[in-house]
LOKESE-842948 format. One record per atom (N, C-alpha, C): residue number from 1; residue in three letters; x, y, z. Coordinates in nm, 3 decimals. Layout:
! residues N
[site NUM 'Ala' [X Y Z]];
...
***
This chain:
! residues 130
[site 1 'Met' [-2.527 1.060 4.697]];
[site 1 'Met' [-2.416 1.147 4.668]];
[site 1 'Met' [-2.471 1.277 4.610]];
[site 2 'Asn' [-2.428 1.389 4.665]];
[site 2 'Asn' [-2.480 1.519 4.622]];
[site 2 'Asn' [-2.388 1.595 4.529]];
[site 3 'Arg' [-2.270 1.545 4.501]];
[site 3 'Arg' [-2.179 1.622 4.416]];
[site 3 'Arg' [-2.192 1.580 4.271]];
[site 4 'Val' [-2.163 1.676 4.183]];
[site 4 'Val' [-2.167 1.650 4.040]];
[site 4 'Val' [-2.032 1.597 3.998]];
[site 5 'Ile' [-2.030 1.483 3.933]];
[site 5 'Ile' [-1.906 1.426 3.881]];
[site 5 'Ile' [-1.911 1.441 3.730]];
[site 6 'Lys' [-1.826 1.529 3.679]];
[site 6 'Lys' [-1.822 1.550 3.535]];
[site 6 'Lys' [-1.679 1.588 3.494]];
[site 7 'Phe' [-1.657 1.583 3.367]];
[site 7 'Phe' [-1.525 1.606 3.312]];
[site 7 'Phe' [-1.535 1.703 3.196]];
[site 8 'Arg' [-1.421 1.757 3.157]];
[site 8 'Arg' [-1.414 1.837 3.036]];
[site 8 'Arg' [-1.291 1.791 2.959]];
[site 9 'Gly' [-1.296 1.813 2.829]];
[site 9 'Gly' [-1.183 1.779 2.745]];
[site 9 'Gly' [-1.191 1.857 2.615]];
[site 10 'Lys' [-1.077 1.866 2.548]];
[site 10 'Lys' [-1.072 1.933 2.417]];
[site 10 'Lys' [-1.107 1.831 2.310]];
[site 11 'Pro' [-1.210 1.858 2.230]];
[site 11 'Pro' [-1.245 1.765 2.124]];
[site 11 'Pro' [-1.138 1.758 2.017]];
[site 12 'Ile' [-1.124 1.641 1.958]];
[site 12 'Ile' [-1.029 1.626 1.847]];
[site 12 'Ile' [-1.073 1.713 1.731]];
[site 13 'Asp' [-1.203 1.722 1.706]];
[site 13 'Asp' [-1.256 1.807 1.599]];
[site 13 'Asp' [-1.311 1.936 1.661]];
[site 14 'Gln' [-1.223 2.032 1.688]];
[site 14 'Gln' [-1.265 2.155 1.753]];
[site 14 'Gln' [-1.343 2.247 1.661]];
[site 15 'Lys' [-1.328 2.232 1.531]];
[site 15 'Lys' [-1.405 2.316 1.439]];
[site 15 'Lys' [-1.553 2.286 1.450]];
[site 16 'Glu' [-1.588 2.159 1.471]];
[site 16 'Glu' [-1.728 2.121 1.479]];
[site 16 'Glu' [-1.786 2.138 1.618]];
[site 17 'Tyr' [-1.706 2.108 1.723]];
[site 17 'Tyr' [-1.760 2.103 1.858]];
[site 17 'Tyr' [-1.717 2.217 1.949]];
[site 18 'Gly' [-1.623 2.301 1.907]];
[site 18 'Gly' [-1.577 2.410 1.992]];
[site 18 'Gly' [-1.451 2.372 2.069]];
[site 19 'Gln' [-1.407 2.464 2.155]];
[site 19 'Gln' [-1.281 2.446 2.228]];
[site 19 'Gln' [-1.288 2.338 2.336]];
[site 20 'Trp' [-1.397 2.332 2.410]];
[site 20 'Trp' [-1.410 2.239 2.523]];
[site 20 'Trp' [-1.550 2.178 2.524]];
[site 21 'Val' [-1.560 2.053 2.570]];
[site 21 'Val' [-1.689 1.989 2.594]];
[site 21 'Val' [-1.689 1.936 2.736]];
[site 22 'Thr' [-1.807 1.933 2.798]];
[site 22 'Thr' [-1.819 1.880 2.933]];
[site 22 'Thr' [-1.923 1.770 2.935]];
[site 23 'Gly' [-1.905 1.677 3.026]];
[site 23 'Gly' [-2.000 1.567 3.041]];
[site 23 'Gly' [-1.938 1.450 3.115]];
[site 24 'Cys' [-1.989 1.332 3.090]];
[site 24 'Cys' [-1.937 1.210 3.151]];
[site 24 'Cys' [-1.816 1.161 3.072]];
[site 25 'Tyr' [-1.720 1.105 3.143]];
[site 25 'Tyr' [-1.599 1.053 3.079]];
[site 25 'Tyr' [-1.621 0.907 3.043]];
[site 26 'Val' [-1.588 0.872 2.919]];
[site 26 'Val' [-1.603 0.734 2.870]];
[site 26 'Val' [-1.472 0.693 2.804]];
[site 27 'Gln' [-1.420 0.577 2.844]];
[site 27 'Gln' [-1.299 0.525 2.781]];
[site 27 'Gln' [-1.334 0.396 2.708]];
[site 28 'Asp' [-1.306 0.392 2.578]];
[site 28 'Asp' [-1.332 0.275 2.495]];
[site 28 'Asp' [-1.199 0.202 2.476]];
[site 29 'Phe' [-1.181 0.094 2.553]];
[site 29 'Phe' [-1.055 0.021 2.551]];
[site 29 'Phe' [-1.035 -0.055 2.420]];
[site 30 'Glu' [-1.143 -0.101 2.360]];
[site 30 'Glu' [-1.132 -0.177 2.235]];
[site 30 'Glu' [-1.079 -0.091 2.122]];
[site 31 'Arg' [-1.121 0.034 2.116]];
[site 31 'Arg' [-1.078 0.125 2.009]];
[site 31 'Arg' [-0.966 0.218 2.053]];
[site 32 'Asp' [-0.927 0.210 2.181]];
[site 32 'Asp' [-0.824 0.297 2.237]];
[site 32 'Asp' [-0.860 0.444 2.215]];
[site 33 'Met' [-0.984 0.480 2.253]];
[site 33 'Met' [-1.033 0.617 2.238]];
[site 33 'Met' [-1.094 0.663 2.370]];
[site 34 'Gln' [-1.095 0.794 2.389]];
[site 34 'Gln' [-1.157 0.853 2.506]];
[site 34 'Gln' [-1.260 0.956 2.460]];
[site 35 'Tyr' [-1.373 0.958 2.530]];
[site 35 'Tyr' [-1.485 1.043 2.490]];
[site 35 'Tyr' [-1.536 1.122 2.609]];
[site 36 'Ile' [-1.604 1.230 2.578]];
[site 36 'Ile' [-1.691 1.298 2.673]];
[site 36 'Ile' [-1.832 1.277 2.620]];
[site 37 'Asp' [-1.918 1.220 2.703]];
[site 37 'Asp' [-2.057 1.194 2.665]];
[site 37 'Asp' [-2.140 1.311 2.715]];
[site 38 'Cys' [-2.188 1.392 2.624]];
[site 38 'Cys' [-2.258 1.516 2.660]];
[site 38 'Cys' [-2.406 1.497 2.688]];
[site 39 'Val' [-2.460 1.380 2.662]];
[site 39 'Val' [-2.604 1.360 2.678]];
[site 39 'Val' [-2.639 1.301 2.814]];
[site 40 'Lys' [-2.557 1.212 2.867]];
[site 40 'Lys' [-2.590 1.143 2.992]];
[site 40 'Lys' [-2.589 1.234 3.113]];
[site 41 'Leu' [-2.518 1.345 3.106]];
[site 41 'Leu' [-2.509 1.436 3.219]];
[site 41 'Leu' [-2.633 1.525 3.226]];
[site 42 'Lys' [-2.693 1.535 3.342]];
[site 42 'Lys' [-2.815 1.614 3.357]];
[site 42 'Lys' [-2.788 1.764 3.354]];
[site 43 'Glu' [-2.670 1.806 3.397]];
[site 43 'Glu' [-2.642 1.949 3.409]];
[site 43 'Glu' [-2.549 2.001 3.300]];
[site 44 'Val' [-2.571 1.959 3.178]];
[site 44 'Val' [-2.490 2.011 3.067]];
[site 44 'Val' [-2.524 2.158 3.048]];
[site 45 'His' [-2.423 2.241 3.027]];
[site 45 'His' [-2.444 2.386 3.024]];
[site 45 'His' [-2.491 2.439 2.891]];
[site 46 'Tyr' [-2.485 2.360 2.788]];
[site 46 'Tyr' [-2.534 2.408 2.660]];
[site 46 'Tyr' [-2.612 2.298 2.591]];
[site 47 'Ile' [-2.705 2.337 2.506]];
[site 47 'Ile' [-2.786 2.240 2.433]];
[site 47 'Ile' [-2.701 2.184 2.320]];
[site 48 'Tyr' [-2.695 2.054 2.311]];
[site 48 'Tyr' [-2.612 1.990 2.210]];
[site 48 'Tyr' [-2.698 1.894 2.131]];
[site 49 'Cys' [-2.699 1.906 1.999]];
[site 49 'Cys' [-2.788 1.826 1.915]];
[site 49 'Cys' [-2.713 1.734 1.820]];
[site 50 'Gly' [-2.591 1.698 1.852]];
[site 50 'Gly' [-2.514 1.608 1.766]];
[site 50 'Gly' [-2.497 1.474 1.833]];
[site 51 'Pro' [-2.396 1.398 1.789]];
[site 51 'Pro' [-2.371 1.269 1.853]];
[site 51 'Pro' [-2.334 1.292 1.999]];
[site 52 'Ser' [-2.376 1.202 2.087]];
[site 52 'Ser' [-2.353 1.226 2.229]];
[site 52 'Ser' [-2.208 1.205 2.269]];
[site 53 'Arg' [-2.137 1.112 2.206]];
[site 53 'Arg' [-1.998 1.088 2.242]];
[site 53 'Arg' [-1.905 1.165 2.149]];
[site 54 'Ile' [-1.828 1.253 2.207]];
[site 54 'Ile' [-1.735 1.336 2.132]];
[site 54 'Ile' [-1.594 1.293 2.170]];
[site 55 'Glu' [-1.515 1.250 2.073]];
[site 55 'Glu' [-1.380 1.206 2.101]];
[site 55 'Glu' [-1.294 1.325 2.142]];
[site 56 'Val' [-1.218 1.306 2.249]];
[site 56 'Val' [-1.136 1.414 2.303]];
[site 56 'Val' [-0.988 1.374 2.305]];
[site 57 'Ile' [-0.903 1.475 2.315]];
[site 57 'Ile' [-0.760 1.453 2.328]];
[site 57 'Ile' [-0.735 1.406 2.471]];
[site 58 'Pro' [-0.684 1.284 2.491]];
[site 58 'Pro' [-0.673 1.225 2.625]];
[site 58 'Pro' [-0.601 1.313 2.728]];
[site 59 'Glu' [-0.493 1.381 2.686]];
[site 59 'Glu' [-0.415 1.462 2.780]];
[site 59 'Glu' [-0.490 1.583 2.832]];
[site 60 'Thr' [-0.601 1.620 2.768]];
[site 60 'Thr' [-0.673 1.741 2.808]];
[site 60 'Thr' [-0.788 1.713 2.904]];
[site 61 'Val' [-0.818 1.587 2.931]];
[site 61 'Val' [-0.931 1.553 3.017]];
[site 61 'Val' [-0.900 1.591 3.162]];
[site 62 'Gly' [-0.992 1.664 3.223]];
[site 62 'Gly' [-0.978 1.703 3.363]];
[site 62 'Gly' [-1.112 1.694 3.432]];
[site 63 'Gln' [-1.109 1.661 3.561]];
[site 63 'Gln' [-1.232 1.644 3.638]];
[site 63 'Gln' [-1.275 1.776 3.703]];
[site 64 'Phe' [-1.405 1.797 3.711]];
[site 64 'Phe' [-1.464 1.910 3.782]];
[site 64 'Phe' [-1.437 1.893 3.930]];
[site 65 'Thr' [-1.389 1.998 3.997]];
[site 65 'Thr' [-1.355 1.989 4.139]];
[site 65 'Thr' [-1.477 1.997 4.230]];
[site 66 'Gly' [-1.589 2.042 4.176]];
[site 66 'Gly' [-1.706 2.066 4.259]];
[site 66 'Gly' [-1.709 2.207 4.316]];
[site 67 'Leu' [-1.608 2.286 4.284]];
[site 67 'Leu' [-1.596 2.422 4.336]];
[site 67 'Leu' [-1.603 2.523 4.222]];
[site 68 'His' [-1.635 2.646 4.258]];
[site 68 'His' [-1.642 2.757 4.163]];
[site 68 'His' [-1.549 2.868 4.209]];
[site 69 'Asp' [-1.496 2.944 4.113]];
[site 69 'Asp' [-1.409 3.056 4.150]];
[site 69 'Asp' [-1.495 3.173 4.198]];
[site 70 'Lys' [-1.431 3.286 4.228]];
[site 70 'Lys' [-1.505 3.399 4.285]];
[site 70 'Lys' [-1.603 3.462 4.188]];
[site 71 'Tyr' [-1.596 3.425 4.059]];
[site 71 'Tyr' [-1.690 3.474 3.959]];
[site 71 'Tyr' [-1.795 3.370 3.921]];
[site 72 'Gly' [-1.793 3.257 3.989]];
[site 72 'Gly' [-1.892 3.153 3.963]];
[site 72 'Gly' [-1.852 3.053 3.855]];
[site 73 'Glu' [-1.731 3.064 3.799]];
[site 73 'Glu' [-1.684 2.970 3.697]];
[site 73 'Glu' [-1.645 2.837 3.762]];
[site 74 'Glu' [-1.677 2.728 3.695]];
[site 74 'Glu' [-1.641 2.596 3.746]];
[site 74 'Glu' [-1.490 2.577 3.741]];
[site 75 'Ile' [-1.433 2.522 3.848]];
[site 75 'Ile' [-1.290 2.496 3.854]];
[site 75 'Ile' [-1.265 2.350 3.820]];
[site 76 'Tyr' [-1.179 2.327 3.721]];
[site 76 'Tyr' [-1.145 2.191 3.676]];
[site 76 'Tyr' [-0.997 2.164 3.701]];
[site 77 'Glu' [-0.966 2.037 3.716]];
[site 77 'Glu' [-0.828 1.993 3.719]];
[site 77 'Glu' [-0.761 2.044 3.591]];
[site 78 'Gly' [-0.644 2.105 3.604]];
[site 78 'Gly' [-0.574 2.160 3.489]];
[site 78 'Gly' [-0.597 2.309 3.468]];
[site 79 'Asp' [-0.681 2.372 3.551]];
[site 79 'Asp' [-0.699 2.516 3.540]];
[site 79 'Asp' [-0.581 2.588 3.602]];
[site 80 'Lys' [-0.547 2.702 3.544]];
[site 80 'Lys' [-0.449 2.792 3.603]];
[site 80 'Lys' [-0.528 2.896 3.680]];
[site 81 'Val' [-0.496 2.911 3.808]];
[site 81 'Val' [-0.573 3.002 3.893]];
[site 81 'Val' [-0.480 3.102 3.960]];
[site 82 'Lys' [-0.539 3.213 4.001]];
[site 82 'Lys' [-0.465 3.317 4.072]];
[site 82 'Lys' [-0.514 3.320 4.215]];
[site 83 'Thr' [-0.422 3.302 4.309]];
[site 83 'Thr' [-0.454 3.310 4.452]];
[site 83 'Thr' [-0.371 3.425 4.508]];
[site 84 'Gly' [-0.433 3.539 4.525]];
[site 84 'Gly' [-0.357 3.657 4.566]];
[site 84 'Gly' [-0.267 3.699 4.452]];
[site 85 'Arg' [-0.136 3.702 4.478]];
[site 85 'Arg' [-0.040 3.739 4.374]];
[site 85 'Arg' [0.030 3.618 4.313]];
[site 86 'Val' [-0.011 3.498 4.350]];
[site 86 'Val' [0.055 3.377 4.305]];
[site 86 'Val' [-0.034 3.303 4.206]];
[site 87 'Asn' [0.023 3.263 4.093]];
[site 87 'Asn' [-0.048 3.180 3.995]];
[site 87 'Asn' [-0.012 3.034 4.020]];
[site 88 'Gln' [-0.115 2.948 4.024]];
[site 88 'Gln' [-0.094 2.807 4.051]];
[site 88 'Gln' [-0.182 2.724 3.959]];
[site 89 'Tyr' [-0.157 2.593 3.958]];
[site 89 'Tyr' [-0.236 2.501 3.878]];
[site 89 'Tyr' [-0.312 2.406 3.969]];
[site 90 'Val' [-0.433 2.369 3.926]];
[site 90 'Val' [-0.515 2.275 4.000]];
[site 90 'Val' [-0.476 2.133 3.959]];
[site 91 'Leu' [-0.442 2.052 4.057]];
[site 91 'Leu' [-0.399 1.914 4.035]];
[site 91 'Leu' [-0.482 1.820 4.120]];
[site 92 'Phe' [-0.485 1.692 4.083]];
[site 92 'Phe' [-0.549 1.590 4.165]];
[site 92 'Phe' [-0.437 1.503 4.220]];
[site 93 'Cys' [-0.424 1.497 4.353]];
[site 93 'Cys' [-0.313 1.425 4.415]];
[site 93 'Cys' [-0.361 1.358 4.543]];
[site 94 'Lys' [-0.339 1.229 4.554]];
[site 94 'Lys' [-0.372 1.152 4.674]];
[site 94 'Lys' [-0.517 1.173 4.719]];
[site 95 'Gly' [-0.609 1.172 4.622]];
[site 95 'Gly' [-0.751 1.180 4.654]];
[site 95 'Gly' [-0.805 1.319 4.680]];
[site 96 'Asn' [-0.724 1.423 4.658]];
[site 96 'Asn' [-0.767 1.561 4.682]];
[site 96 'Asn' [-0.732 1.650 4.564]];
[site 97 'Phe' [-0.812 1.753 4.544]];
[site 97 'Phe' [-0.775 1.857 4.449]];
[site 97 'Phe' [-0.688 1.956 4.524]];
[site 98 'Val' [-0.568 1.978 4.472]];
[site 98 'Val' [-0.473 2.065 4.540]];
[site 98 'Val' [-0.417 2.166 4.440]];
[site 99 'Leu' [-0.350 2.267 4.493]];
[site 99 'Leu' [-0.278 2.363 4.410]];
[site 99 'Leu' [-0.134 2.316 4.402]];
[site 100 'Asn' [-0.064 2.350 4.296]];
[site 100 'Asn' [0.068 2.292 4.273]];
[site 100 'Asn' [0.171 2.326 4.380]];
[site 101 'Leu' [0.145 2.422 4.464]];
[site 101 'Leu' [0.238 2.452 4.574]];
[site 101 'Leu' [0.204 2.374 4.700]];
[site 102 'Gly' [0.110 2.279 4.689]];
[site 102 'Gly' [0.079 2.190 4.800]];
[site 102 'Gly' [-0.040 2.228 4.885]];
[site 103 'Asp' [-0.101 2.343 4.859]];
[site 103 'Asp' [-0.218 2.385 4.938]];
[site 103 'Asp' [-0.343 2.313 4.890]];
[site 104 'Tyr' [-0.437 2.288 4.981]];
[site 104 'Tyr' [-0.564 2.229 4.943]];
[site 104 'Tyr' [-0.649 2.334 4.873]];
[site 105 'Leu' [-0.704 2.298 4.759]];
[site 105 'Leu' [-0.787 2.390 4.681]];
[site 105 'Leu' [-0.905 2.439 4.763]];
[site 106 'Ser' [-0.966 2.352 4.841]];
[site 106 'Ser' [-1.086 2.389 4.916]];
[site 106 'Ser' [-1.061 2.500 5.017]];
[site 107 'Asp' [-0.935 2.521 5.057]];
[site 107 'Asp' [-0.903 2.628 5.153]];
[site 107 'Asp' [-0.902 2.766 5.088]];
[site 108 'Tyr' [-0.891 2.772 4.955]];
[site 108 'Tyr' [-0.870 2.899 4.887]];
[site 108 'Tyr' [-0.976 2.934 4.782]];
[site 109 'Tyr' [-1.066 2.841 4.750]];
[site 109 'Tyr' [-1.148 2.858 4.630]];
[site 109 'Tyr' [-1.235 2.984 4.630]];
[site 110 'Lys' [-1.273 3.036 4.743]];
[site 110 'Lys' [-1.359 3.156 4.744]];
[site 110 'Lys' [-1.286 3.280 4.693]];
[site 111 'Asn' [-1.154 3.280 4.700]];
[site 111 'Asn' [-1.076 3.395 4.654]];
[site 111 'Asn' [-0.999 3.366 4.526]];
[site 112 'Ile' [-1.023 3.252 4.465]];
[site 112 'Ile' [-0.951 3.213 4.344]];
[site 112 'Ile' [-1.017 3.272 4.221]];
[site 113 'Glu' [-0.933 3.308 4.125]];
[site 113 'Glu' [-0.980 3.353 3.995]];
[site 113 'Glu' [-0.915 3.265 3.889]];
[site 114 'Ile' [-0.995 3.205 3.801]];
[site 114 'Ile' [-0.941 3.125 3.692]];
[site 114 'Ile' [-0.883 3.220 3.588]];
[site 115 'Ile' [-0.756 3.197 3.552]];
[site 115 'Ile' [-0.692 3.285 3.454]];
[site 115 'Ile' [-0.648 3.210 3.329]];
[site 116 'Gly' [-0.673 3.080 3.323]];
[site 116 'Gly' [-0.637 3.004 3.204]];
[site 116 'Gly' [-0.648 2.855 3.225]];
[site 117 'Lys' [-0.619 2.782 3.120]];
[site 117 'Lys' [-0.620 2.636 3.123]];
[site 117 'Lys' [-0.488 2.589 3.065]];
[site 118 'Ile' [-0.423 2.494 3.131]];
[site 118 'Ile' [-0.290 2.453 3.086]];
[site 118 'Ile' [-0.293 2.397 2.945]];
[site 119 'His' [-0.404 2.342 2.902]];
[site 119 'His' [-0.410 2.281 2.770]];
[site 119 'His' [-0.445 2.382 2.660]];
[site 120 'Asp' [-0.479 2.505 2.698]];
[site 120 'Asp' [-0.498 2.611 2.599]];
[site 120 'Asp' [-0.365 2.676 2.562]];
[site 121 'Asn' [-0.269 2.673 2.655]];
[site 121 'Asn' [-0.138 2.732 2.629]];
[site 121 'Asn' [-0.030 2.649 2.701]];
[site 122 'Pro' [0.008 2.533 2.645]];
[site 122 'Pro' [0.104 2.444 2.710]];
[site 122 'Pro' [0.241 2.508 2.733]];
[site 123 'Lys' [0.276 2.614 2.659]];
[site 123 'Lys' [0.405 2.680 2.678]];
[site 123 'Lys' [0.417 2.741 2.818]];
[site 124 'Leu' [0.304 2.774 2.880]];
[site 124 'Leu' [0.308 2.831 3.014]];
[site 124 'Leu' [0.374 2.738 3.113]];
[site 125 'Leu' [0.353 2.608 3.098]];
[site 125 'Leu' [0.413 2.512 3.189]];
[site 125 'Leu' [0.564 2.511 3.179]];
[site 126 'Lys' [0.616 2.536 3.060]];
[site 126 'Lys' [0.760 2.534 3.039]];
[site 126 'Lys' [0.828 2.662 3.084]];
[site 127 'Thr' [0.757 2.776 3.076]];
[site 127 'Thr' [0.821 2.903 3.101]];
[site 127 'Thr' [0.804 2.954 3.244]];
[site 128 'Glu' [0.703 2.905 3.314]];
[site 128 'Glu' [0.681 2.954 3.448]];
[site 128 'Glu' [0.760 2.872 3.549]];
[site 129 'Asn' [0.802 2.936 3.655]];
[site 129 'Asn' [0.874 2.869 3.761]];
[site 129 'Asn' [0.774 2.815 3.861]];
[site 130 'Leu' [0.742 2.686 3.850]];
[site 130 'Leu' [0.642 2.627 3.938]];
[site 130 'Leu' [0.712 2.551 4.047]];
***
């Protein structure tokens, strides 16, 4: 398999770990906790010298699509993107990463620009007509 499988999530303790962490997704059923493991992933984008498992807010976990926007930024499930004059959200549906208007993400990613993350501003979901 040649694709990178990784996730990102908002840490519960954002003061210590920052806004987002990326790595492998780990779910601890015994403790009912979800983690991003930053050490097991070979392509972590920043050097991290703390505990490898960082507890994250479950609703914020999103998978890397394997694609990058027109500026080279990684596109994750839950990103708000601009395709031409239309703003859409990246979703995972029926085994594919799609845009909320039903288009396949892979058809548009070269012209997409990431303009936000739904978990950074949840009010956007309520106010926009999707």
